[in-house]
C-alpha positions as CSV (number, residue, x, y, z in Angstrom):
1,M,-60.1,-91.2,102.2
2,I,-60.1,-87.8,100.7
3,W,-57.7,-84.8,101.0
4,D,-58.8,-81.5,99.7
5,F,-56.5,-78.8,98.3
6,M,-57.8,-75.3,97.5
7,G,-56.5,-72.3,95.8
8,E,-54.4,-71.5,92.7
9,S,-51.7,-74.0,93.7
10,G,-54.2,-76.7,94.8
11,Q,-53.7,-78.9,91.7
12,N,-49.9,-78.9,92.0
13,T,-50.2,-79.5,95.8
14,A,-52.6,-82.5,95.2
15,E,-50.3,-84.0,92.6
16,H,-47.3,-83.7,94.9
17,F,-49.2,-85.1,97.9
18,E,-50.2,-88.1,95.8
19,I,-46.5,-88.9,95.3
20,H,-45.8,-88.8,99.0
21,L,-48.9,-90.8,99.8
22,K,-47.7,-93.6,97.4
23,E,-44.3,-93.5,99.1
24,F,-45.8,-93.8,102.5
25,L,-48.0,-96.7,101.5
26,S,-45.1,-98.5,100.0
27,R,-42.8,-97.9,103.0
28,E,-45.5,-99.1,105.4
29,Q,-46.4,-102.0,103.0
30,I,-50.1,-101.1,103.0
31,P,-51.9,-102.4,99.9
32,Y,-54.5,-100.1,98.3
33,Q,-57.2,-100.5,95.7
34,E,-56.9,-97.2,94.0
35,I,-55.2,-93.8,94.4
36,G,-55.5,-90.7,92.3
37,T,-56.2,-87.0,91.9
38,Q,-59.2,-85.2,90.6
39,T,-58.6,-81.7,89.4
40,P,-60.4,-79.4,89.3
41,I,-63.4,-80.5,91.2
42,A,-64.6,-76.9,91.3
43,Q,-62.9,-73.6,90.6
44,Q,-59.6,-73.9,92.6
45,H,-60.5,-77.2,94.3
46,S,-58.5,-80.4,93.8
47,L,-58.4,-83.6,95.7
48,V,-56.5,-86.7,96.3
49,Y,-58.4,-89.9,97.0
50,L,-57.3,-93.3,98.4
51,I,-59.3,-96.5,98.4
52,V,-58.1,-99.1,101.0
53,A,-59.6,-102.1,102.7
54,M,-61.4,-101.4,106.0
55,P,-58.7,-103.1,108.2
56,Y,-56.3,-100.3,107.3
57,V,-58.6,-97.3,107.7
58,D,-58.0,-96.6,111.4
59,Q,-54.2,-96.8,111.0
60,L,-54.2,-94.5,108.0
61,R,-56.7,-92.1,109.5
62,A,-54.5,-91.7,112.6
63,A,-51.3,-91.3,110.6
64,L,-52.5,-89.2,107.6
65,K,-55.5,-87.3,108.9
66,P,-57.7,-87.2,105.8
67,H,-60.1,-84.3,105.5
68,R,-63.0,-86.6,104.8
69,G,-63.9,-90.1,103.8
70,Q,-66.7,-92.3,102.5
71,K,-67.3,-96.0,102.2
72,V,-67.3,-97.5,98.7
73,T,-68.1,-100.9,97.4
74,L,-65.9,-102.3,94.6
């Protein structure tokens, strides 16, 4: 799952969103493989990514509304 943040404050917003995302996952007791930020992707474009097992995808998609996603094999 990927959330994009644009603009001059995009990096700060992505880093802040990552904190809240970790809090949400902990509170809901949802295990994850990896979580992090990538900044900058391009000029004024940062993102937060989350890798979770497929059984959690629909629940998280409904609750957190990621901007995009892709399937990965670990």
